[in-house]
Steps between C-alpha positions, in 0.01 A plus 500: 500500500650829387534791739383848416708787636360657810524844338260403220244345728521777755473772233182352356348446842593844628368672187165324526464553870599867487258570220209338681600643837535856373167494326324342797669721752430827322147536626591355836788744535272791423249390764771422755667834432173679564437300816853541633495869423181541695646294785815712495294818517297359784813387685665839447203691635464262793867551584464876471196495730675273748811718490288804579320316781833382639641852485199640687517216756871562545429870548249418776734243656781758508270744676399236758861390547610857568210544744618189682854635511387831640302333779746229603610700807154637586439363855484641748320809367631754748527874472874481539529266202254661259770739379709199398195344334444824309850469354413147387184630330693783334740240362193302386375797293845535346523131417145478361409811294149363445410540869365850565391464863578235763336474842578277799189418706507318833274200572230730640481695174682808632735671259857497634687629197429649157763584238385651169628662185200734471404567862681586819632214712335411830643317803287347779189689385269231643243561224251216475572321171304186583239602245755495221421256221685176557602569865291213635637255242860607562442482877395136443826430315386542137610748235212713371500680165242776486307629203670720239436869563603822331654794682383830356390308190862483384671180613367161612591384849472171686493465880682195640452391863740235624592351839829618646794268441553504876172301542398698806155596374609835354399591142671700227277686249653635178362705209656374175505708180392276213664711233800272549277208397402699192870548419545123506193418293545774241836351397335181374438509125360235265558560132458852369183603682449238773509610862435383857270632772380403850145485638382437855247240616208720386645554153615859558826616345790515742783549249492582128742657251244780463494648852186699421297179481626406848416844642150467355466173692401327179291186554596215263291235669266491199766376257451129422858394569500693830176330604640159405820559697310615813267199480785251449704351785805461274794718594599529132279500194463602133207623293501531117154658482558807714410857409645828617279792617468619137377156383816393314569126522806424707698204624519535879700306759460551874685412819361553848685655793364298797617722789325807355215321317598699190528373144757595234379499137722507189313588179595512132270570204409175329577632152849604602562170677414271208664712229836316532314169476343595167837603362654178626238288326569674168872449535454133590299444182777640281766303686295181464497529123873564481575218745297256294713579197820453693389180675602262223840662448563508875415131528753396236778721638431393858508132409837532331652699783365258760681193369849622597417592861313173551804303386720701740259425783513129416880494518500701824253258659729212413797676663300569818386138507863392482578705814670799337314766702750771403391488133323809363232483226545794263171599334445857379158467335345766725187293563376223726772269376764742627309520829488120512874485440556753779282289728709194415814698580344629822401146591858383454633790707236433766595134515866593540405751770280239669790259515723774642230602753454139601868466570498830690195394706664169581809690616286745703299220657821319587635820654175554695514145631860552605404824678208324670730219609750754632224682690378170639854409600543837674168451678595150611843620605349779712243262650769240563719761669223620732398141573857399573551785747253379767588137425867584554414681823291200612791264440734722702252542785429125516876437517531753780199349677662158518812655652321738739544432870278740684124545495539871409708413194245239390213748550680767294580250223142371504372856452737551208395170346137611526590830333680319216204263455265801498710671234505182291123457538438862408709465184323180394158656570586802289637280221173305513296821485712622210452176309122519553495855369713408198269206423184711539370265768410783740164670447366807678171468693349848528283599794426804716712532814599779743836664442543579870505134605763420239728784608448415866623145433805636314579733790471224760730276299778751429488735801722272715752464218515877444533561873784248520687688224442833673295652216145637499209324329218746442159426354248738345195280468165564334152369587427425134416157359680352200385261228780260419663179621588571867756218514695623197478864612635398841778301333607805297501719812689237699778492242514880462507570874748220566725637226472855636591396855785281377670788315428776756760556767397847624172691495197287437238349270163659421194321359260757355162485324324759287185487285535578131156504344360148520833346603712493813872573470711308754863611534793374708767766569837436661812700584738229390795499263294566187525339157714639214302594190683247283402215737130574550390239248750245629354492852186329364707210364570180687795482743589868459630661821641851496650490849870469568594134430730510799219608732421155645395378837729298715331179394581568138144554384428787264289805564225367274415242237450738208156355417260731685477773236500240220189346657345848542559575131314181404217537751412856395363408151275235659334785694478730197758744631867584469770597747640853483856559624663828598838517668790728580835355592575571863150638566270200469244334273125489441303204361131560424207325333128565459202276583131564411274615780234256622162521667500501879274243665304576815692259723855386449503124491768378735627149440430265784792442733559146613710466816807294425694370794871442503455155646186430297659209314602304809364147495395519132563183297657607167577282195802612291527363143819584309722287278815680622630353826672822612187704432287247695737508794514880501121540485442238770762659723340844459148370575627302801669815634150652506366204700350298212500122466629414150500210259732518195426321171665500156177469299130418527546123525760541775268735690201264481714203606639681806163650599345154499708428812364809679166530669496880465443677165718804417359847562734667250668390177808685377588364155750576223345535153770324296543137610706223345184298434256557214264691727555852629458628855136606454409154373695327777331712771157436347568125497608506865186687605284259300671195659447637852154639433607822673502861386807687621673818380773454241787741426703461180868598524684509166780661309297489175384855413303418184144621447380141454600407856343816641174437312491137614544604865227764469266246342566257788457785756840415648727785619832508314836623629813528286833373621691618696215538748516758775437324834294799615274482194466121528416514870243775447337308214483169694353668806240674288403178321462314831298785649273516193449123521401531865769264624778714633509684825628248748765728649553796729362841414830687544698667222234521232514690170226600257455327168282646224290238326 
């Protein structure tokens, strides 16, 4: 089968198609041209009308904005300050030439100040202006635009009454000269004779290129396009059947000005508007005839010129397919084929750039991962250092304890061991809190609570510490109620006050509160060493301590853990606030945050206090389940030191087997969560209770800080403590559980402390 050249086939096809298309499209082009021309005219007039409406709206907004500026410093309206207010109003008249007179009226309607271009100024006249149009609306907080009026039948004026920007009930009333609106509208032209004008809600002229029509208060409400615009709810509209006052047909577009309830109209005589369309139709007819004659010739020439570029495109596609993305397709046909060639070239360049970007992103991601690993290593190094410090001190103290000879030496070493354990526990607790915040496991529970109770608790906790350091702890409380999470707010304050006392050697610490609108600002001031400006962001990072590294206690423990402010920085977003820091080196620092105000209830609900006796655990039978022998021995020894009877088991089976030899069921179960068996501590404790048929309180002690363990303990209603456990916390919890179960107090009533349930 023989092949015909593509040029021959394409030439014949193009010639036939062009001939048919040009003939068929001639009439369509004429109709479309007429339609598009009309649409363009309509769009132009709509835009002109909208531009005029926008200009008028902007003019009014500028007036209102300047009125707000002039009344920002209005309260209190006192005779001694009215002179200053007069200067503000004089500046207002200079800034806004359209304002002729401006009055400041107090909430009772008494005139306090009047500044005018055409009348003498008045100060504290006390004239009753409550009858002024719009005073009542402005007093209620709304802006009122009065009716258009004419002064001496020369210029139109508009009275605007607006509430003072100070929001104290005062009102500012201004007379605005509308000739400035006329200056804006008169500049809008459409074609040779088209113009724009403005009418009010009743159809009366407000602005018109012929000022005499405005001064005559011409009523245009009878014109059909004005009636249609007033009856329509559309902000913008167009009418092609309008008529001007002389009866000439016009094309009219309108745009409404909502604040003033005015309407801008843009009109152009219909004959003038469609004249270019008629000329365009005639030209299109001539062009159509010429184009039809050239169609065949153009088809042949185009077909021949297309063959070369197509062949170049084919070769370029083969090169790209072979992987040569640097190849350039050279086509200079000046048509779509050249554009297609440029797109091929752009595609090749884009592919090369994509490969380069991919390599760069891989390098950046690798660098980011390295930086993250370095940051993690620094974090672990800092945590390891602060963990090693108390562990090192513990090892030294234990060594000294074994070699001590006197009771006084052993007592002193025991106290230091307790301090080292407390420091270690505090660090682990803060690391746990930090990990919960990083994982998003901590959620704020908002409620209304009294600020005074919270500050009182802070004062009771830190007053002895401040007194021991010889510094003052002052508190400026407030009877207000807050709406937030009281636990998280207290945690923020605990860290801020603790940090302030730690770094204050002379002077004191002040906790102050002040209302700011609907929020309460709580600030902690100190007279400590201060924070350099270049370190103010660093103090909110983990393990950052700005004190002298050599300033250590005799036991080797540092001044702080460097986690308090890091926890504060992560707690603040949970409460919808942020922490503000101000500081001067050598003068002190201020940390502040804001909390929303809450609604005060009639009676402050005080949590019930359950008496907890020091010896309240004596005689209690406790079951200890832990797969670690040292942990079992330590827990049993601690419970026995409190007077408990203990039974130690490695898992649930071991516990059930040993309890079968006892005729007394346990009254407490203290169980580790992670056991060597397939079951966890919650399951083991549940199996023990089921085997004995007894219900006894269970406490889970674990080093696992995951959310899954916490959720499981909450679901089982079992209290959970994280290792290392503070003996004080454990003892308080066990005594509370026994008291709540109604099985505890079998001991003396001396030395009791309160425990909040």
